[in-house]
C-alpha positions in Angstrom: 111.6 37.4 117.6 111.3 36.5 121.3 109.1 33.6 122.4 107.8 34.1 125.9 105.1 33.0 128.3 102.6 35.1 130.3 101.9 33.1 133.6 98.3 32.8 134.7 96.9 33.3 138.2 95.7 30.2 140.1 93.4 28.1 137.9 94.2 30.1 134.8 96.3 28.8 131.9 99.7 30.3 130.9 99.6 32.1 127.6 102.4 31.7 125.0 103.3 34.9 123.1 105.9 36.4 120.8 107.2 39.9 120.4 108.7 41.0 117.0 109.2 43.9 114.7 110.6 47.4 115.1 110.2 50.3 117.5 106.9 51.7 116.5 103.8 51.7 118.7 103.0 48.1 119.5 100.2 46.2 117.9 98.6 43.3 119.7 97.1 40.7 117.4 94.3 38.4 118.7 93.7 35.3 116.6 90.3 33.8 115.7 88.6 30.4 116.1 91.1 27.5 116.0 94.0 29.7 114.9 97.4 29.9 116.5 99.5 33.1 116.6 101.1 31.8 113.3 97.9 32.9 111.5 99.3 36.4 111.5 102.5 35.5 109.7 101.7 37.5 106.5 100.9 40.7 108.5 104.2 40.3 110.5 106.1 40.0 107.2 104.6 43.2 105.9 105.0 45.1 109.2 108.4 43.6 110.3 110.7 46.5 109.6 108.8 49.4 111.2 106.2 48.1 113.7 106.4 46.3 117.0 104.0 43.4 117.1 102.8 41.0 119.8 101.0 37.8 118.9 99.9 35.0 121.2 98.1 31.7 121.3 94.6 31.9 122.8 94.0 29.6 125.8 93.7 26.0 124.8 95.5 26.7 121.4 99.0 26.1 120.3 101.6 26.4 123.0 99.3 28.1 125.6 97.9 26.1 128.5 94.6 24.3 128.3 91.4 25.8 129.6 90.1 24.0 132.7 86.4 24.6 131.8 84.0 27.0 130.0 85.1 30.6 129.6 83.9 33.7 127.9 85.2 36.3 125.5 85.6 38.5 128.6 88.1 35.9 130.0 89.9 35.9 126.6 90.2 39.7 126.9 91.8 39.2 130.4 94.3 36.8 128.8 95.2 39.4 126.2 95.8 42.0 129.0 98.0 39.5 130.8 100.1 39.3 127.7 100.5 43.1 127.6 101.5 43.0 131.3 104.1 40.2 130.7 105.5 42.1 127.7 105.8 45.3 129.8 103.4 47.2 127.5 101.1 49.7 129.1 98.9 50.2 126.0 98.8 49.0 122.4 96.8 49.2 119.2 94.6 46.0 119.2 93.7 44.0 116.1 91.3 41.2 116.6 89.9 38.8 114.0 86.6 36.9 114.4 86.6 35.4 117.9 89.7 37.5 118.6 87.7 40.6 117.6 85.1 39.8 120.3 87.9 39.7 123.0 89.2 43.0 121.6 85.8 44.6 122.1 85.8 43.7 125.8 89.3 45.0 126.1 88.2 48.4 124.8 85.1 48.4 127.0 86.6 47.1 130.3 90.2 48.2 130.0 89.9 51.3 127.9 93.2 52.9 128.8 95.1 49.8 127.6 93.8 50.2 124.0 95.1 52.9 121.7 93.2 52.3 118.4 91.2 49.3 117.5 90.8 47.1 114.4 87.9 44.6 114.4 88.1 42.1 111.6 85.2 39.9 110.4 83.5 39.9 113.8 80.3 40.9 115.5 78.9 42.5 118.7 76.0 40.0 118.8 75.8 36.8 116.6 72.3 37.1 115.0 70.5 34.0 113.6 73.0 33.0 110.9 76.1 32.9 113.1 74.2 31.3 115.9 73.0 28.5 113.6 76.5 28.1 112.2 78.0 27.7 115.6 75.4 25.1 116.5 76.2 23.2 113.3 79.9 23.3 113.9 79.5 22.1 117.5 77.4 19.1 116.2 80.0 18.3 113.5 82.8 18.6 116.0 81.1 16.0 118.2 80.3 13.6 115.4 83.2 14.0 112.9 86.0 15.2 115.1 88.3 18.2 115.3 90.3 17.8 112.1 87.3 17.5 109.8 85.6 20.4 111.5 88.7 22.6 111.2 89.2 21.8 107.5 85.6 22.5 106.6 85.7 25.8 108.6 88.9 26.8 106.7 87.2 26.0 103.4 84.3 28.2 104.3 86.7 30.9 105.3 88.1 31.1 101.7 86.1 32.5 98.8 85.2 29.8 96.3 86.8 31.5 93.3 90.2 31.6 95.0 90.0 27.9 95.9 89.2 27.1 92.3 92.0 29.1 90.9 94.7 28.6 93.6 94.1 25.4 95.5 97.7 25.6 96.8 96.7 28.6 98.8 94.3 26.7 101.0 96.8 23.8 101.4 99.5 26.3 102.6 97.0 27.9 104.9 96.1 24.5 106.4 99.8 24.0 107.2 100.5 27.4 108.7 97.3 28.6 110.3 96.8 25.2 111.9 100.5 24.9 112.8 99.9 23.1 116.1 97.7 20.3 117.3 94.2 21.3 118.6 92.2 19.2 121.0 88.5 18.7 120.4 87.5 20.0 123.8 89.5 23.2 123.2 87.6 23.9 120.0 84.3 23.1 121.7 85.0 25.7 124.4 85.9 28.3 121.8 82.7 27.7 119.9 80.8 28.1 123.2 82.5 31.4 123.9 81.9 32.6 120.3 78.2 31.7 120.4 77.6 33.4 123.8 79.4 36.6 122.9 77.1 39.6 123.1 78.1 43.1 124.0 75.7 45.0 121.7 74.3 46.9 124.6 77.8 48.2 125.5 79.4 48.7 122.2 78.6 52.4 122.3 81.1 52.7 125.2 84.0 52.1 122.8 85.3 55.6 122.1 88.5 54.5 120.5 89.0 55.3 116.8 88.1 51.9 115.3 88.4 50.3 111.9 85.9 47.5 111.1 87.1 45.2 108.4 84.7 43.0 106.5 85.6 40.3 103.9 83.5 41.0 100.8 82.6 37.3 100.4 82.6 36.3 104.1 80.5 33.2 104.6 81.3 32.8 108.3 80.5 36.3 109.6 78.3 37.9 107.0 79.0 41.5 106.0 75.7 42.5 107.6 77.2 41.7 111.0 80.2 43.9 110.3 77.9 46.8 109.1 75.8 46.5 112.3 79.0 46.6 114.4 80.3 49.6 112.5 76.9 51.4 113.0 77.0 50.9 116.7 80.5 52.3 117.3 80.8 56.1 117.9 84.1 56.6 115.9 84.4 53.9 113.3 85.4 53.4 109.7 84.2 50.4 107.7 86.6 48.8 105.2 85.7 46.1 102.8 88.6 43.8 101.9 88.5 41.4 98.9 88.0 37.7 100.0 86.1 35.8 102.5 86.5 35.3 106.3 90.2 34.6 105.8 90.8 37.9 104.0 93.8 38.7 106.3 95.4 35.6 104.6 94.2 35.9 101.0 94.5 39.7 100.7 97.3 40.4 103.1 98.6 43.6 101.5 95.1 45.3 101.4 94.2 44.0 104.9 97.5 45.1 106.4 97.2 48.5 104.7 93.7 48.8 106.4 95.3 48.0 109.7 98.2 50.5 109.2 95.8 53.3 108.1 93.4 52.5 110.9 96.0 52.8 113.7 97.3 56.0 112.1 93.8 57.3 111.8 94.3 58.5 108.3 92.2 58.3 105.2 90.2 55.2 104.4 92.3 52.5 102.7 89.8 52.6 99.8 91.3 56.0 99.0 94.8 54.6 98.8 94.3 51.6 96.5 
């Protein structure tokens, strides 16, 4: 596994990234709100032997440079493209979770040739009333209670309650690994602004790539309705429901990773393979 840095143009932060895995077509993984590249550790373990993978820290997160001011999910897509450039990769399959899925949408819209197939996990094309209200509440909590309390509450919401009741050690391990590095309050505030402002619903029909939309059955952060609306707006998309909540990539890694693998191979729905 090689740890590298994609330099930024004047005024833009450098982006820390890693390249791992085998010789297969590369997959670029884009992390969600407050997550470092280590959030994808379970997918990398399952794909390690036969799939090249690129993971990176979003601007302001982990080992990447700090954002110098407000930015959009379009800017995040540009960061992801810089990572591909630095890695010498012309095009890749792209997997984006939550906020990362919003950046992935703009990659597919504005840099179509750089994206092979697309996986959009627990994300939306437009936030709707629930997600807008949630982002407002999180920003208020961040300002009053601080970044650590906000991150821990967000992580608790990301897990389905039954799993937390039965396996409390799972959330403790996730807190250690998903939040591997320190995260500044300003960085989280800027991410929440980008998340709340994301809206490409009028252009989502331009995404012609074969796309898999993944929804956590018990997602309380991005409700399944948002995933269904996203799926409905895409010309060539399959909707896969994965057990668990918003963190289904962590709590159901085998099913989630199978959905990714089937999606990039454009085969039968994963539900046919369980």
